[in-house]
C-alpha positions, 0 to 999 in steps of 0.5 A: 702580626701587630699589636694595638693597645696591649693587642694583638693583631693576628688573622682569624683562625691564628689567635691562640686559645686558652684551649688547648686539644688535649683540654677538650677531653681531659677531665670530660665526662658525659652524663646520662642514665640517673636513678634515684634509690634509697635516696641515694642518685646514681649515673652513667658518665662516660670517661674519654680518658679510659678509652671512653670507659662508662662507669656506674657513679652512686653520690649518697645519702651521706654526700660520698661520691663513689664507683659502682663498676670496677674499672675491667668493666664498662657499664653500656649496652648496645643494644639498638647500637645506641645503647642507654639503659645500662644500670639499674639499681635497688635495695642497695644492688646495682645491675648493669650490662657490660660492654665488652660481653653485653651480660647483665651483672648485679653487685652490691653498691657498696662495692662490698663484693665482685659483679657476677654475671646474671645473663648467659654467654649468648649474642643476648643483649639488655636495655632499659631494666626495672627491678621486680624485688618481689619476683626476684628479677629485671624486667627488662628489653631484650635484643637476642641475635642469634637468628643466622641472617635475620634481624634480631628479637626484641621483646620484654623478658625477665631475667632472674636477679640469683644470677641462676640464667648465667648458664641459661639457653633462653630468656624468659619472654614475657611479651613480644611480636613487635619489632621494637620495645622499650620503657618497662616501667612498673607500677608503684605497688608492683602489680602494672607494667607498661612499656612502649612497642613499634613497628617497623619504619616507622621510628618512635618518634614517628608512631608509639603505642602504650602498652598496659599489663596487670603482674601475676603474683606468678610474675606473667601479665595479664591480659596486657594490652594497647592503651594508646596509640597506633603503630600505623598511626602518627602519634609519638607517645615515649617516656611512660612514668609512675606517680606514686600515687599509680597514676600513669604519665607518659608523652604524647605529641598527639596535640602537635607537640611532645605533652605529658599526659596521664591515663585516667582508665580509659584514654590519655588525658593532658596535663599542660596543653602547650606549644612546648617541646616537654620529651625528646626523640629516643635514640637511647633507652632510659631518657627521661624529661619529666619526674612526678615527685612527691607529693605529684606535681610535676617537674619537668623540662621544657622548650620552643623556639625561645629556649630550654627551661626546667618548671613543675606543673599542678596537676589539679590545676594544669599550670605551669611554673618556672624554675629560676637557674644558670642552666640552659638546657639540662639533659637527663632528668629524675626527681628526688627527695620529695622536692628536689629534681636531679639532671644533668644540665649546662648553661651559657658558661656552665659545663656540663654537672650533674646537680640537685634542684630545689624545685621550691627556692630554685638552689643549685647543690652540684653532685658532680662536674665534668671537671672541665678546665675553668676558662676565663668568662671573658674569653668565652663566645655565648650563644646567639638564637637566630630565626632567619628565612629559607627556601619555601617560605620556611623559619630556621632555627640555630645557635650563631656564636662570634668570635671572641679571645680578649688578647686579638683582634684580626686585621683592619677589614678582615672577616670571619671564617666560619663553621657551620655545625651540623648535629646528628640524627637527623632527628635529635637537636643542637641546644646552646649549652657551654660546650669546649668543641663550639670555645675551641672555634671562637676563642681561634677567630672563627665564627660558629653557627650552629644548626637546627634545621627542617627536622630538628626536635624541639620545634614541634611535630609539624618541624621535625616532621618537615624533613620527612622525604627532604633528607639531604634537600631540607636540611642542605638548605637550611644550613645554605641559609644560615651561613648567607644569613651571617654572610648579609649580616656582615659576620662572616668572609662569604669565601671561607665557609666551612661544615661540618657534620657527624653521621646523619650532620656527615651525609648533609655535610656531604650533601651541601658541598656535591648540591650546593655550592655555599660552602667552601670546605668541609669536615666528614665525620664518619658521614653517609655519602652512599643513601642505598648502602646506608639502607642495605647496609645497617643495623634492625633500629636504622633499617626502615629509618628512612623510608621516611627521611628518603623513601620506601627502598628499593621501590625508589631505588633512583632517588637514593641514587639521587640523593647520595654524593657518592654519585654525583662527585663530578660537582664537587668543586672544594676540599673535605677530610674524612675522619673515619671510625674502623668499627663503625656498625651503623656507617661503615669503614667503605662509605667514607673510603669509596668518596675519599678515592673518588675525590683523588681521581678529581684531583681535588684535596682531599684528607682521611684520617681512621682510628682503630677501636672507634665505633659509632662516635669518636669516644677515645680521648686520643682520637678525638684530639686528634681528629680536631687538630687535623680538622684546624689543621685542613682549614688552615691550609685551605684557607690560608692562614697559620694557627697558633701552637703545636699541629701535626700536619694533615696529610692532603692529598692533590693540595 
């Protein structure tokens, strides 16, 4: 180690970073499910420092912040396993699902009483509720797990808000007959209900139906009818919302992009046609990408390869006016107080927060920050959007982050190691918003590329569907092409190319390390190694997902075997670290353990860390920290540098 002009010289990867591992979770909050009621703003925030507990929060019209739930409760539903839509508020009462027992509870938002159960102690889950005050009930998605040996039942149900169903044997069914349903939404006058339905093998971004019914005086649904979409078709309709004048809006990708439409009483009519995505894949309930303002205009977030923005749509003229903000990603979204929108954005150097944005002036009021430690901007690496050629003449997309630390430089002639980030999903997307998870690596001297491979959302329906039939191929090739593109630019070291990902990203990671030869190390976070096992042993929501990504199962069992890294371990030739939650129901631990055993037998360097109490996606602070440090230590020992600071070494077998 040397020193030049006050700047220390040290190998890439060994730089001392201002971002300690503990800072990844200290005060770090994830914001979901924004809602507005009587001028107050509500949301759900997950807290790694409290073993991942989900707290329902209130920001009153008077500017006071308080928690609606209590420390004994976690507002998290497990419908579809991924949850979302756990909170609803009306007339000063909050209604929420509790994680430990999955029952519905009610509590006054001012904290003047204790949570009271509304649903029975049965294996039934609830999500995406809307409060029907006129009939004294919650209308919600119900997922009933009482059919032994069979899939759970999903339907639109009603739960009384007076607690009278807490000891009931059944939940009232309002609409059933589909494999899945979501987004029950009451019109402002309470007389109409809209919702979304779809069937296997579709996912909600494949083909859905929009339904509408009149609500009778007694609360029943009169003449429920499909008004748009077709579960046998190819159009994805999501996010139904009502305007203050009773106009029904939704997001449809009939044009090849998720654009906002309105129902004119006969059909869906585009509010604005644009080659941009105004919607998101519905992995969770209550995802919201737009909101109708009091004057009938629509505030919306949207994006394409040029990035994400927010703007206001004049419904009459179909014109869009952008709002200038310091943010480049906008998270959950809603409208409030006439001319303000509330969302959970982040920017290039601005961490996640809950903010209210004035749509006229662009003025931003921060209601709740993530409380992540402040970092001197001189240490921060900003995302560079890159588009690059990949196989088949296609173009793929990613965000590149160069190493950055004003206190260090590398020895002359050295190029940095690259860590390739792979998002989960795979029907999902990464974004360029500030996050310590990326800066943790760049401040230590790593380059990072965060890939939106073919199949990712945000680039239109054709791009999203380019993964159909090609999972394990297109995603792998696009990640390899991103790394090679940066090698050709002279930006990274071709001998030190790592790839990491969780869930579906873990599958892409393992495919790249098994079927390709570009990467030289990898980290699999609860990744899929056996596609057949995933098809046979996963939950209802994703049980037919692979029909589109690979092919029908078991009819195409041979193709599943061909695409499964576990069946091609002989082709592996580089080290891997596996990090796995022991309570994971989506990708059970046996998938990682079978892969580890195979690597042991082959004599390749391998590390395995299993975490008690973790499900699919780590939520506990101590485990997130340990996993990250273990991955850093793993790369250091494989790539030949010593990370700065004190790190508990990970046990690497066959090293």
